[in-house]
N, C-alpha and C positions, 0 to 999 in steps of 0.2 A: 504494500500500500504506500502511495506517495503522500506525504504530508507537506503542506505549504503553510509555514508560520505567518500569521497575520496579527499586527498590532491594531486593535480596533478603536483607538482613541489617541490621535496624534496631533500636535501643533508644531509647526516650524517656528512660529512667532515672528521671526525676522529672516530676510533673505540671507544675511550673513551666517545664519545658523544652519542653513540647508545642508551644506557640505559636511560639517561635523555630525549633523543628525543622521545623514545617510550612512556615513562611515560607522557610527555607533550601531545603527539598525542592522547593517550588514554583519558586524561582528556578533551582535546578540542573536540574530537569526541563525548564524552558524552554530552557536552554543545550543540553540533550541533544536538543532538537528537538520538544518537546511543543507542541501548539497553545496559543495564548494563551487560548482559551475551550474549555469542555468538559473532557474528561479531561486533567489534567496528568501524572498518573502514579500508580503504586501503591507502597505502603510495606508490606513484609512484616516485621511485628514479630517479634522473637525474645526475649520477656521471660524474664529469669532467674526462679528460684523465689521470690525476694523482691520481684519487681516486679509491681505490680498497676495500672499506669497505664491500660491498656486498660479495665479494670473501672471505674476512676474516670471515664474519658471516657464510658462508657455512661450515666452519670447527669449528664453535663454537656452541655447543649444548645448552649452557646457557650463558646469559649475563645480569648482573644487575637485577636478579629476573625474567627474561623472558626466556622461553624455545623456541628455534628456531628449526623448522622442515622443511626440504626441501619438496616441492611438487613433487611427483615422476614424473609426466608427464609434469611438467612445470619447467624447469631448471632455469627460470628467477624469480621464486617465492619462498619465504620463509613464513612460518606461525609463527608469534611470539605470544606465549601464556603466559598468566598470570592468574592463576586460571581458571575460566570458560570463560574468555574473550580472543578474538583473533584479531590480526591485520594481514593483508596481506601486505608483503613487496615485491614490484615488481621492479626488476632491470631495469635500463634504462641509457641513456647517454645524456650528454649535450655537444654538439659539437660546438667548437668555430671556426667561419670562419675567413678569413684573415682580414676582416674589422671590427672586433669586434661584428658583429651580431652573433646570436646563433641559433642552431637548436636542438630540443629535440627529442631523439629517445626513445620512451616509450615501455617497455616490451621486452627488449633484453639484452643479456650479450655481444653482439658484441661490438667491439671497433672501433673507427673511427679516422681518422687523423684530427688533428687541422690544421688551417691555409689554408684550401682550399678556393677558391672563394665561395661566398655565394651560388650561384646556384648549384655548384658542391657538396657542403656539403649537401644541401637539397636532391639532387638526390641520393647521397650515402646512406642517411638514408632511403629514400623511397625504394631503391633497396633491402635493408636489410630485408624488411618486417615489420620493427618497425612502430608503430604509429607515424606519423611525425607531430611535432608541431613547429610552429615558435613563440617563446615567445617574448612578449613585454619587452623592457628594457628601463629604464629611460634615456632619451636623445639619444637613439639609433635609434628611428624611425623618425628622423628628417632629413631634407636636402637630400643629395644624398643617404644616407643609407635608409631613409624612402621611397624614390622613388624606390630603389632596392627591398625592401620588397613588395611594391605595385605591381611592375612588376612581381615578382615571384608568388604572390598570383593570379594575373590575368592569368598568363600563365599556371599554374598547375590546379587551380580550387578548388572549395569548397569541392568536394567529396574526394579529395586526401590529403588535408591538414587541420590541425586544427590550431587555433591561441591560444596563451597562455596569460592569464592574471596572474598577481602575486601580492603578498601582499606588495611588496616594492614600490608601487605607493602611492600617497597621497590620502587617502580614501575620503576626503571631495570633491575632484574634480570628483569623479565617474570614469567610464571606460575611458581610453585614447581614443581620437577621432578616431584614426585608428583602434583600436580594436572594438569600437562601430560600425564604418562604415563597417568593414569587416563582423561583425555579421549580419548587415542588408543586406549584399549581400549573405548571406547563409553560411558563414564560422562558424563552431562550435567553441566555446570558452571553453578552459579547464583552470580553475583557480587553483592556488596553492600558497603556501607561499613563496617558494624560500628563505630559511633562509641563512643569511650570516654567514661566519665562525668566528665570534667574538662575544664578549659580551654574551648575553643570547638569541641570535636569535633562538636557537633550541626550545625554549619554544613556538614559534609561530606555530610550525608544527601541522597541524590538525585544526588550527583556521580559515582557509580559504580554500575553495575547492568547490566541487560540490556533489550533492546528486544523486547517481545512484539508479534507481528504480529496484533493484534486490537483491536477497539474494543468493549469489553465493555458489556453492559447494566448499568445501575445497580442492577438487581434481582438480579444474579448475578455480580459482578466476580470473586470468588474461584473460583466453580465454573467459569467460563469460562477463567480463567487456569490453574487446576489442570489442566483437561482439555487445554489447549493444551500445557502443559509435559509432561504424561504422554504425549501423542501424538507427541512429537518423538523422533527417533532420534539427533539431534546437539544440541549445546549451543545455547541461544539466543544471539543476537548480542550481545556485550558492548559497553558504552560506558564512557567515562571512564578515569581514570588512578589508580593507587594512589599511595602516599605518596612525596613528595620526601624527600631524605636528612635534612634538618634536622627536619621534622615527624616523620619516622619515628623518629629517635633520641629526640626529646623524648617521644613517645608511649610508646615501649617502656620508657623509664626511669619515666615517669609511672605506667604501669599496674602496674609492680612495686611502686612506693611505695604506690599505692592499695590493692592487694590485701594486701600484707604488713604495712602499718602501719594503714591505715584499716579495711579489711575483716578484717585479721588472719587471712588464710588463705594457704597456700603456692600459688604459681601454677605 
């Protein structure tokens, strides 16, 4: 069986980080068991509303030793090549709802408005045809917001929605309770690293994700991956480990500083 490692929640954040991020992803995919030649893995981008790195890459044939080639019939996909090894870079969006909850739109170049009520944000992504994922976030699935996530999952159902796990949780605690319970009710879980925009977080890309049981054609990597995910009744096989205690504390403090002081928005 051929396994294709995929990181299901990635940000490049800045064009200058693309090369180092691709290098890190290639190394981490090899650790996950990717072949040394051919496909190394897939990166599912989740760009925020102010990120346009994928659009920049569409006009950049080379970057930091990587050759970038658009996929003719998949405008949301680029193939990054280095020697005989390739990565699929698939565009998507991270939509921020009014109450701080998020929705991921995987496999699309469409843009979405931030600030919508959570249910409206979910429906906007679903209507676009993107693969719709509700990602877990530290502290965000508690209280009233947790109840809102629960009601949304219940009302839409497991066939139309995926749940996101990410590498910013504390690894020794295992899957968060609501993610685990959702999976037990039939929701498929898509893991990804979700690197923060500071320190050396880009080095984590590719270190946590899922193993897709396919060897996609370079002419249609996203279409084949999307069909494979939608055709499953259980979560894809995860790999990797979430954060150790010290990086977890550093990142949680760092992201609060980043959003409250640098970005000047409540998190």
